[in-house]
Every structure is written in structure tokens, then in C-alpha cells.
C-alpha positions, 0 to 999 in steps of 0.5 A: 631474559628472553632467548633469541628466537633462533634458540627457540627453534628445535631445528637449531638445537638439532643442528647444534647437537649434530655439529657437536656429535660430528665434532666429537666423532672427528675428535675421537678419530672414529672414522679412522677406527672404522676405516681400520676395522673395515680394512682389517675385515677386508684383509681377513676376507682377502686372506680367507679367499686366498686360502680358499683358492689355495685349497681349491687348487690343491683339491684340483691337483689331487683330483687330477692325480686321482684321475690319472692314477685311476686311468693308470690303474685301469690301463695297468689292470688291462695290461695285466689281464692281457699279459695273463691271457698271453701267458695262459695261451703260451702255457696251453701251447706248451702243455699241448706240445709236451703232451704230444711229445709224451704221447709220441715217446710212449707210442715209441716205447710201446712200439719198442716193447712190441718189437722186443716181445716179437723178437723174443717170441721169434727167438723162443719159437726158433729155440723151441723149433731147434730143440724139437728138430734136435730131439726129432733128429736124435730120435731119427738117428737112434731109430735108423742108426745101428752099431755097425753104421755108427762105427763105419761113420766114426771111422770115415770121420777119423779118416777125413780128419786126418786128411784135413789136418795134414 
């Protein structure tokens, strides 16, 4: 038995094999499985891209927050330094005023002490002068006063006293 000539041609058998292969592929639903696998892979990639986008947005928000905090920290530090300068200048001014007042009080106290010492010295000098004058007067009176003169002086004083009392 002789085979028809088209069966001897290798191209025929390649075509038959290809048809059988394609038929089996369609029968076993391989294109649907491939499409499902590709769709699943595409969905996975889509989810990964969405996650990456979400993470990028979160990172941008965190970066903005950090930059804002850094800017705020810089401005707060500048404000603190400025406030410290103002406070130190105020404290220096207060210290100067207090020092000036203290110097004035001490100068006034020194002047008062000097005035008191001067008044005490004048009182002491007057007292000494009075004592010296009294002592000198007593000496002069003792030297010049005789008993007769003393009696006459006492009698005159008694007479003057009588006229002044009546």
C-alpha cells in the first residue's frame, strides 16, 4: 500500500502536528490560563505601583513636615536667641539702675554719717569750750572774788529777788 504523495511530504506532517498542537492548546484552554496569569501578574504589578505611589506620597508628606519642623525650629531658635538678648539687655539695664541707686544710697548714708560726725564734733567742741570757759570763769571768780565781795553780791541778789517776787 502505497501512501498518497501528500503524506510523504514533511510539510504535510508539520501542518498536521501544528493543527493538533493548536487544537490541544485550545481544548485545554491554555490561552485563557495564559491570559489569567498575565492578568494576575498585571494586577500584582498595578498593586505594587499603587503601594509605591502611596509610600512616595507618605514620604513627601513626612519630608514636608520635617522641613516645616526644621524651619519652625530655626525660627524658634532665632526667637529664643532674640528673647534672650532682650532679657539680658533688660537685666543689664536693671542692674545698672540698681547699682546707681545703691551708690546714691551709700553716698547719702556717707554724707549723713559725715554730717552726724560733724555735728558731734561741733557739740564736743562746744561742750569742751563750755567746760573750759566755766573752769576759766570759776578760776577768775575765785581769784578776784573776796569774801566781802561775795557777801555783798549775795545780799544784792537777795534784795533783787524780793523785788522780783512781790
